[in-house]
N, C-alpha and C positions, 0 to 999 in steps of 0.2 A: 627664812628671815635671816639666817647667820651667813648662810654666802652674800646676800644682798648686804649685808651690814662690812664684811668685809673686805666687799668691792668699794664701800666709801659710800654705798644708796644709803641716807636716813628716810626711815617710814613716817615718821613723829613719835610722839613721848611714849604712846604705849609699845613700840618695837620691841617682838618679840615677849611680849607676856600674855601666857596662856590665859584664859576665863572657858567656863564655861557659860551655858544658857537653857536658858526655862524651854521645852520643845514646845513653845508655841511660838516662836518664832522662825522665820526663813533666813536663813542662813545662805545658801548655796542655791542652783539652779534644780539638781534633781535627787535632792534628800526628801523625804516628804515629813511633813509636818504633822504630829497625828496625835497631840491632842490630850493624849494618855488613851486613846482607843483604838481598839483594834479594828471599830470600822473606817478607821481613816489612817489605816495602812497604809498606801499607794496616793494620801492627799501630798500634793506638789503646789504649793501655789505658789501666785506668780508674781506677788508681790512681794522685795524683800523688806525686811525691818529695820528701819533707820536707822534704832540706834545701835544696830549689829551692824553694816556697813560703817558707820561712820567709825565705830573702836578699831572696825579693821583696815579702814583707808589709816588711821595714827596706827599702823603696824600690830594692833595685837590678834595673839592665833585661836578662833572657838574650837577646844579641842574636844568637846563632848555637847549632845546636849543632853539636858538634867529630864529625869523623869517625873512627870504632873500628877498631879489623882486625873479620872477620869474628866474631860470639860474642863477640867483645871478646878473641879469642887473634891475637896479634901485631897487625903495622902493615898486614895487608894484608886487602884486601876486594874486593867486585867492581869495583868503580869505579877502585883498581887500590892503588898504596903510601903510606903517608902518609911523606911526607919530613921530614929537620932540614933546617931552611932554615940552618944552620948547618955541618953535619958533610956535603953533600953525599951521605949516604945515604938508608938508611930512620930515620924517627921512634924505631921501639925500640917495640914494646908497646902494649896497645889503648890506650891516651889519649896515643898520638902526635896525636892533633888537638885535641887542653887544649894539649899543651906547645907545639906547633908554632907554638899560638893567640898564646901568653902571649909567646913566644921574639921572635917578630917586631913585639910589642908591638900586636897589634891589638888585642887587648883587655887590661886589667891586673891579669883573673885569669882562671882558667878552674877548673872544676871536676869532678874524675874518682872513681876511688877505687882503692886498692891490693888486690889481689890477690893477683897473684900478681910484683911488679915493673912491675904499671900507671901505677904516680908515679916510681917512683928509675930505671926503665929509660927514658919518654921525658923527663923532669926529664934524666937526664945527656945522653943524645943531643944535647937542646937546648940544653946549656949551661947552663939555669937550676936551681933549685932550687923543689924539691917541698913541701908541706907534706902529711905524714901524721897525717889527726887522729884522734883515739882516743875511744873512748868515756868 
């Protein structure tokens, strides 16, 4: 992206801004979307996330898929518990990886979704605010 920008190519208002993605969004054609489960270690979806595609079309760069609880249920999965970086306890909710990464300052923002506290709970556990978009 830096080379594109230096050559005068402008991709959009999000150009060169990195972000994290909850691991239930398909980003590229070849990486697995595991839903926090070892059973889905080789799961590559055929449909990409519209939201992520639009962010990338605007120039933003996905830098990592963030941990979520098994099948987006809680903050625990086969690899362990997603922890709050500040409260010394569980990160709360299935979007705990997205909230923890943003709270640490490892990325400027991250993407998840709200189903049953998936943004509200991890945001409060990581002492940050979350935005719940609407249609």
